[in-house]
Each structure stands twice: as C-alpha cells, then as structure tokens.
C-alpha positions in Angstrom: 0.0 0.0 0.0 2.9 2.4 0.9 4.5 1.7 -2.5 1.2 2.4 -4.3 0.9 5.8 -2.5 4.5 6.6 -3.3 4.1 5.8 -6.9 0.9 7.8 -7.2 2.6 10.8 -5.5 5.5 10.5 -7.9 3.2 10.3 -10.9 1.2 13.3 -9.7 4.3 15.4 -9.2 5.6 14.4 -12.6 2.3 15.3 -14.3 2.3 18.6 -12.5 5.8 19.4 -13.7 5.0 18.4 -17.2 1.8 20.5 -17.2 3.8 23.6 -16.1 6.6 23.1 -18.7 6.5 25.6 -21.5 5.3 24.4 -25.0 8.1 23.7 -27.5 6.3 26.3 -29.6 6.8 29.0 -26.9 8.1 32.1 -28.6 6.8 31.1 -32.1 3.6 32.9 -31.5 5.4 36.1 -32.4 6.4 34.9 -35.9 4.9 36.7 -38.9 3.8 33.4 -40.2 3.4 31.0 -37.3 4.2 27.8 -39.3 7.4 29.1 -40.8 10.6 30.3 -39.3 12.3 33.4 -40.8 15.0 31.0 -42.1 12.4 28.8 -43.8 10.8 31.9 -45.4 14.2 33.1 -46.6 15.0 29.6 -48.0 11.7 29.4 -49.9 12.0 32.9 -51.3 15.6 32.2 -52.5 14.8 28.8 -54.1 17.0 26.8 -51.7 16.4 23.0 -51.6 15.7 22.7 -47.8 16.1 19.0 -48.0 13.3 18.6 -50.5 15.5 16.4 -52.7 16.9 14.1 -50.0 15.6 10.9 -51.7 17.6 11.9 -54.8 20.7 13.3 -53.0 21.0 10.3 -50.7 20.5 7.7 -53.4 23.2 8.9 -55.8 21.6 11.7 -57.7 23.7 14.8 -57.2 22.2 18.3 -56.9 23.3 21.0 -59.3 24.0 23.6 -56.6 26.5 21.2 -54.9 28.0 20.1 -58.2 28.7 23.7 -59.0 30.4 24.1 -55.6 32.5 21.0 -56.2 33.1 21.5 -60.0 36.9 21.7 -59.8 37.2 18.7 -57.4 34.8 16.7 -59.7 36.8 17.6 -62.8 33.9 18.9 -64.7 34.5 19.8 -68.3 33.5 23.2 -69.7 30.4 21.5 -71.3 29.4 19.9 -68.0 29.8 23.2 -66.2 27.6 25.0 -68.7 25.0 22.2 -68.6 25.1 22.2 -64.8 24.6 26.0 -64.8 21.6 25.6 -67.0 20.0 22.9 -64.8 20.6 25.1 -61.8 19.2 28.2 -63.5 16.1 26.3 -64.6 15.5 24.9 -61.2 16.1 28.2 -59.5 13.9 30.1 -61.9 11.0 27.7 -61.2 11.6 27.3 -57.4 11.7 31.0 -56.5 8.1 31.9 -57.7 6.8 28.6 -56.3 8.5 29.4 -52.9 6.9 32.9 -53.0 3.5 31.5 -53.6 3.9 28.9 -50.9 4.9 31.6 -48.4 1.9 33.7 -49.5 -0.4 30.7 -49.0 1.1 29.9 -45.5 0.6 33.6 -44.6 -3.0 33.5 -45.8 -3.6 30.3 -43.7 -2.1 32.0 -40.7 -4.3 35.0 -41.3 -7.4 32.9 -41.3 -6.6 31.5 -37.9 -5.4 34.9 -36.6 -8.7 36.5 -37.6 -10.7 33.5 -36.2 -12.2 33.3 -39.7 -11.2 29.7 -40.6 -13.9 27.3 -41.6 -13.7 23.7 -42.5 -14.1 24.6 -46.2 -11.5 27.4 -46.1 -9.1 25.2 -44.2 -9.5 22.4 -46.8 -9.0 24.8 -49.7 -6.0 26.5 -48.1 -4.3 23.2 -47.3 -5.0 21.8 -50.8 -3.2 24.8 -52.3 -0.3 24.5 -49.9 0.1 20.8 -50.6 0.0 21.3 -54.4 2.7 24.0 -54.1 4.8 21.8 -51.8 4.6 19.0 -54.3 5.4 21.2 -57.3 8.4 22.7 -55.5 9.7 19.3 -54.5 9.3 18.0 -58.0 11.4 21.0 -59.3 14.2 20.1 -56.9 14.0 16.3 -57.5 13.9 16.8 -61.3 17.1 18.9 -61.1 18.9 16.1 -59.4 17.7 13.6 -62.0 18.9 15.9 -64.8 22.2 16.5 -63.0 23.1 12.8 -62.7 22.7 12.4 -66.5 25.5 15.1 -67.0 28.1 13.3 -64.9 30.2 10.3 -65.6 29.8 7.4 -63.2 33.2 8.2 -61.6 32.2 11.8 -61.1 29.0 10.7 -59.4 31.0 8.3 -57.1 33.4 11.2 -56.3 30.5 13.5 -55.5 29.1 11.0 -53.0 32.5 10.7 -51.4 33.1 14.5 -51.3 29.6 15.0 -49.7 30.5 12.4 -47.1 28.0 9.7 -48.1 29.4 6.3 -47.1 26.3 4.2 -47.8 26.4 2.0 -51.0 24.1 3.3 -53.7 25.1 0.5 -56.1 21.7 0.2 -57.7 21.5 3.8 -58.8 25.1 3.9 -59.8 24.8 0.7 -61.7 21.8 1.9 -63.7 23.6 5.2 -64.3 26.6 3.4 -65.7 24.5 1.8 -68.3 23.1 5.1 -69.5 26.6 6.4 -70.5 
C-alpha cells in the first residue's frame, strides 16, 4: 500500500511538472507566419532546396548547386559546367516563384486562424493549395537532381558522393547510371 501511494505521488508530481513546462512552440507565436521560421521563409524565397530532394541526394543523384560548388574537385568539363549552370538556373527560376506562392499561402492560412475566420471549407482549400505547391516545389528540386546525374560520368557521381560524405552504398542507382553512358 505504501508503494502504491508513493508511486501515485511521484506520478502526480511528474504530471504537474509536465503541465507547467512551456510548450516547445513558446516564442513562435510572435512569428509573422506561425508555421514558418524566418529562415524557412528566406529559403523558400531564394529557391533553396531545404532537404526537399533528399531521396535523390542520398540515393546517388547529385544536386546542381552542390555540383557547381564541387566543380573543380569533380573535374567537370566546360560543357558539363555549362550544362550544370543551365540545370541550376532552370531549377532556381522555377523554385523561386513557387516558394513565394507557398509563403503567401502559408501567410493566408495563418491570417485565417489569426482572424478566427477559418472554416472547415477554407481550411481544406488552403491546405490543398499549400500541398499542391509543396509537391510542385519538391518536383522541381528532385527533377534537377535527375537531370544533373545524366550530366556526370559514373566516376564523377561516385566522387560526388565521397566528397559529400556519403558512405552508404548506392550501387543500384550507380549501376543503372553506368548503363546510361
């Protein structure tokens, strides 16, 4: 009986401490757009990848921004550099306006909640627009990785992975890439 009371007292004090702990969101209520940090807004507006292309990057499909950074170490030819610049420019030119629209839609969603004007219908419509833009933006970044791999030799793709610190074996993607050259 004494153990049961002690356990109950411990549980009660733990719950009380948990209930008084600040939310992990504390401080975020002052953000202009509650769902996005200022860094996320800046990343969207500048066309940065923000991890949207991780399935490509981590499975042997290099990204054009990083290939540009590593061009000398990868031994890119002048033609490869020009083609990489073109892939990057196309990606960037598509990503920036999509990022702007996504930020605008997140701002509008935040505004609905801030004004206490959100309805089930407006919520559904807003989230559908945001999801569509997120998908389009992710496709832009993933497509650029797909295009970039086609510009590299298998050795350059292997070197890229090593330079980026990826130690996992991506033999399947490298194997299929080798047959495309």
